[in-house]
N, C-alpha and C positions, 0 to 999 in steps of 0.2 A: 275222562282224557287221562292217558297215562301219565304217573307221577314224574316220570324222568322226562318227559316232554314240558311239563309244567315247569320243571328245573332249568330245563335248556332255554324256554321262553323268557323266563323271569331272569335269568342271567345276561341274555341279551337286553332286557329292558334295562338293567343296570348300568349295562355297558354304555347303552344308549343314553340314560341320564348322566353319566359321568362325562359325555362327550357333549353334553350341553342339549341334545333331542328331547327335551322334556315331553313334548306331546306324543313322539311314538312310543316312550317310555310310557306314559299314562295308558294308552289304548291297550298296551300289553296287560299291564297291571289291571285295569277294568276286564280282560276278558278273562280274568283267572280270580274273580272277587271272591269265591267261596275258600279260596287257599290262605292262609295264615302269614306264609310269607308274601303272597301278592298285597294283602292289605296291608301288612308292614311298610312295604314298596310304596304302595298308592299314598300312603301317611306323608313318608318322606318326601313325595314329589309336592304335595299339597304344601309342604313346610317349605320347599324351595319356591314354589310360585308364590308365595304369603299369604297363606288362605290357613290361617291357624285353627279355626274352628273346622273346616272341614278335614285339617290334619288331624286334629284330636279325635274327630268321630273314628276316622280310618285306624290311628293308634288304638282304641278301644276295642275294635274289632280285631285287630291284631294281638291284643294282649301286650301291648309294648306301651312304654311313656314317652309321652310328647318331649318330654324335659330330658330324657336320658343322653341326648347327643345334641350339643351345641352346634356342632358341624355338620351339615349334612353330607358333605362328601366323605368324611370320616364314617356318617352310617351308611351310606352306600357301600363303601369299603367292607363294612361288617356285614351287610346284607350278601356281598359277592361272595365273602368267605363262608357263610352259611349255606350257600347255593351250591358251593363248589368243594366241600370237605371230601 
C-alpha cells in the first residue's frame, strides 16, 4: 500500500482513539500491522484497553517502550505529530 495512504489511515485512527472510538482505531491499526507506527498505535490502544501484556507485545514490535509514556493521550498526541510532520 502507498505509504502516504498508510499515514492518512493511521492519522485517522489516532483521531478516532482521541475521540474515544477505540474499536475503529484498533481495526485500522490491525490493517497495517507491518508498519512500525501502526504497531506503536496498536500498543497504545491495548494500553488504553487495560491489556498490558498485549500492549507490551506491540511495543516490542514497534521498537518502543511501554514505560515511555504514563499518559496514553500524550502518547497519542506524539503519534499524531510523528504522522503529520
